[in-house]
N, C-alpha and C positions, 0 to 999 in steps of 0.2 A: 510433712512441709518437702514436695517439694525447691530443687532451688533455685536459685535466685539466675534470671538471663540475663546479660548485659542488654542483648536484643531489642528484652521488653522497652527497654526504656526509650521505642521509637514512639512518636510520632500513635495513633490510633489509626489514622487515616493509611498509611503509611503498613502497619502491620496487621494489619484486616488487606493490603491489596493481594489481588490474583495475579504473578508476576504472566508474563507472555510467553507461551511455549510454544517457540518453533519447530521448524520439522527437523521431521530423523538423520541425520547427517550420513551420507556415507561410510564414513566408520564409524560408528555405534555400529549398524548394522552389520561388517565385514564380522567386530566381538564378538556380537551376539551370538551369528550365524555359521561362522567360521565360514563366508561364500562371498563371489566377485563374479564378476560383473555386472553389475551393480547399480540399475539406474534411476534418478533421481526425481519423480515427476511434482515435488511436494509442498516448496515455498516459490513457485511463481520467476522462477530462472529462468531468462532469458540460456538456453541453451547453445549455443553459434558462440554466448563470449564476446567481448569487449572486439572493437578494430581496431585491426593491426596497427594500422596509426598511435595507438590506445598506447597498448601495448608497446614500443617502440618511445610516448613518449614516457611509459613508468621507469621506460630501462634506464632511457635514460635522467630521471629524475634520480634515483637512487645515489649516487655521485653524490646531493645532496641532503644524504635522511640523514644527516646530525644537524642540520639546522633545522630554526621551527619553521614549520612552514608560515607562508603569505598569511597572520593570519584577518589579514578585506576580504586578501579571495580577489584580489584586485585584474587579474588575467579574466579568469571563468566568466565574473558576473560581466564583464564588459564585454564579452564574445554573448553571454546567455544575453545581456540589454537590445545587441544591436539582433538578435537573433530576433528576438521577438517584441522588438519595437517596444519595447522601456527603459528609464534611467534606469544606469546600476542604483543609484539607490531608494531603487523599490526591491530592491532584487535580497529575500537572507538567503543563504547558504548555510545546507545542512549535510550530520552526522550523518545522510539519509534523509531524503522525506519526513522520517518518524521524529528521525532528528527535532524537526523544523514543527510537527504537530507537538511534543512538547513542550518548546519556547515558547510555543500561541500560549501552551497553559495554562505554563510558568509565567506570563507576561499579563494575560487579563481575567484569569483565574487565581478564586481562595477563598478560605469559607466564608461563610453563608453568600455562595453566586451557583450559577445553576449553566451546566450547559444539556443541551438539548442532543442527545443525535440516534441513527434511527436503531433497529432493535441488527442482528445479525450483520450490520455496523465493524469495519475494523476493529479487534481486539483493542489497538492502544490506544482508540478514544478514551471512554473508558477507566483505563489506565491511568492515561496522563492528567485527566478528573479527577480522578479521585487522591493524588496521589498530593495535587495543590489544596485539599480537604474543602471542595465542591461540591457538588453533586449532583452528580448525572441525573439522566433526564432518557431513560430509553425509549425511547416508540415503539409500541406493533407495528412491524412490516407486514403488507399487502399478503393480503392469504395465495398459499399454494394452491389455487384456482384462479386469481388472478389472471390476465396478461402481462402482469410484468412477476412472476410473482415471488415472496421473498425479497420482494425488493422498498425501497424510501415509499412511504406513507407521507408527501409530503401538505398533504393534506391536512394529515395527523401528527406532524410536528411543527407545523405552525402555529397550530391549538395550544403547542404546548412550547409553549413562548409565551413569557409572564416578566412582571418586571422587575424577576433575579436575575432574566437569565440574563449569561454573557456574553457567549458562545452557541453558534449551532454546530455540528459536527455534518458534512453534506459530502460522498466518497460518488463520484458518477464515470464510470464504474463505480461498482463497488466489488470491495476483499470482504467474507471468501463467495457472498452467490454467484458475481457477474452482471449485475444487472445495475438496470438502468432509469433515466430518465429522461424525454425527449427534453432537449437544450430550449424553447417555449416555453415546455411547465417549468424546466427548475428556473427557468431567467423571472418569470411572473413572482415563483416564489424565495426570489432572495431577493425582488422591488415591495415585497410583500413586508421583508423582514424590519419590524424598526432600525435605525438607522444607532441608535446602541449597543445592538445587538454584532457581533464578528457572525462574519460567516466563513467558513474554513471550507473551503471545496479542495474537496481531495486526487487529481485529476494525474494520479501515482499509472490506471492504465489509459492515458489520451492517447497513443500513438497509438495503440487498438485499438482502435474506433472507429476506422476507419469507415464512410460505407453507409454508418449509423447513424439515430437522425442526437448525437450531442454533440456538447459544446464543443468551442478554446474559451477560461474562460477568461484568460488573460486580456479579452477581447472585453470584455463586460467590468474589465478593473477601472477606466473611468467614468461608468454610469454610476457605480456603487462603490465608492471611499469604506466602506465595510465589509468587503468580499480582501478574503485572502485566498488565491493559490498555492495549490499546493504542488511538484512534485517529481523526480527520480529518473538517476541515472543508472539504476540498479534494475530494472524490468529490462525496457528496449534495448539498450543504450551497455546489457551489459554487465553492468560493478557492478554488481551486488556485495561482492567480497571487500571494495576497500568504499565505499559506504557513501554517496554525494549523491542529497539533493539539494534544495529552496523553496524555499515561500516568494513569491509576487506580489508585492501589494502598494498600497497608498503609501506612497515618506513615508508620514509621522509611523504609521501601523511598524512596519520597516525598522524602523530606532529605537518603539520600542523591544523588538526582539534580539533585536544586535545588543541591546541591555545590557538582556541576560543570555546573552549568546555566551559558550565559552571561547576565548579568542582562539584558539585553535581550533578546535573544532574539526577541519578538512585537514587531512594529512596531509603535505608536501605531491605524496603517489596521486591519492582522487584529485586534487584539484589539476597535474600535469593530464590523465587523465581527462577527463570531461571535459578540458577546453578540448586535449584533440578528439575526442568523439563528436564535440557538434562540426569539427572538416571534412568526416566523413559519411555524407550522410546517408550513403551506397550502400555502405552497412545495414544501416539499421533499417534499414528501409527493406531490402533483401531479408532477414530475419524477422519481420514484423508479416513480409505478405506470405511468408509461411505459414508463421503461425497465425493469421491470419487466415488461410485454407483450409488449416487442420482443424480448427474450431468446427471448422460446417461440416465437413468429411469424419471427423470423429464423434460427434453430435450424430450426424445422423447415423451412421455404424449403430453409435450405442442405444439413439432410439427404434433400431431392428429386434434389438434383442428384450424392449420391452425396457426398459431401461431409460426410467425419465430424466430428462436434464434439463435444469434451467436455464433461458434461453445469459447468454451471456457475452460483455463485451471485452473480455480479459484478455491472459493470456494461459487461460484455464479451464475448467469447464463440472458445477456440484453439483453429483451424479448424485439419487437419491437407491441408496444402496441399500435401504431393507432393513430392516431389524435388526438384522443380525450384520448388518457394517463393521460390527470389532474385527467378527472374525475374517473377513472380505479382506479386510489391511493386512491382516496379520497372513492369507490365505497369498496377499501379495506381498508379503514381504520375501515370505520361502519362492517364492520364485525370482527373489529380488528388482522389484518392482518396488518404491517407495511413491507412494501419493499422501495428501492428509488428510487424519483425522480432524473432524468438525464440531465432533462433543460439548469443547469447551463456544464456544457458541451458540447452544443451545439446540444442535444440530447432530446430536446421534445418532440419525441414520440418514447421515449422509456422509459423502468423501468429495473431500476434493483434489482434482486433475491438472496440473500439466503441460500443455500444449511442450509433448519434444520434441524433438528431431523427427519423420515422417519414421523413420527405425525404431525408434523407441517405443514411439504411438502405436505405430502395428504391435508392437511386443504389445505394451498393455492389454491394448484389443483380444488379439491370443489369450491372456492369462484373463481375461475377464471373464470372455463366454463358454473358455474350459471350465 
């Protein structure tokens, strides 16, 4: 008879939950292989880091680290509201946009409800859904030979909505595929969603969509009260390590999110860094411009090697690496290059590669071609 494990007392939908698997840390690879000069192109981080203004703000904030953070996030909320053209009461701050997505699930899902999302969508969606006891409905993505391979099939997602559906998750652009739906098609989808269903529009990679026909979801909030837009300071603003994101929604939705939000979910350093980052758009634009230029250059060079690259509107590329994708991932590790295997997304023959600096990308390309 096996011994009793107290963890088995957890509710069934938590016991059967598959946890999120992050990208391999540099320190872990150093310990495993004893190598140095490692570059990490696995977690869609901004290789140029935060604005100098953000670093200075965090250094100043350190002296107040013995105090609890401002639980209301007053300064950051008001700066964001002014920047986005919304009311402060429409903003919910999160410990990264991941946290805000979980808050939405906690506030609007429960056993008996359903939430719809696309196959190959961000792994946090099914995790957040299952943790509430609700049922996740994964809709098959567009086929690999379509004009937007592996992208959201909006028509099929609309068809999956039933009377039990409470939330629909849409990432545009999507992670890990990088795929997107054009703004008119996405707005038509949102307009067709019943008003009693919340549309969670994840715009974590919003800043990288310049020049492409994607949406600014904030502009749609007045027309669609059931729309919630999620953004983050982790990517373009280079603040992944201090965890700041936010949701923008109808005030009544924000009220519900703030009821389940932990009072001090964003740290003093995070609040200071995010607020300061908004004062340095030049830094953000410079790093984003490099990523956009490198997205085209790296994709073109990979295509010349015969590697199929999925269209991307993010700061990363999804590559078809073939049946030996895991072996190619391991070979890159031995060269000190960390990319992201995505077998946990049902994409065992693909690898996701974050766009780094020009020098980092060249090092990856040379290793890939070799």
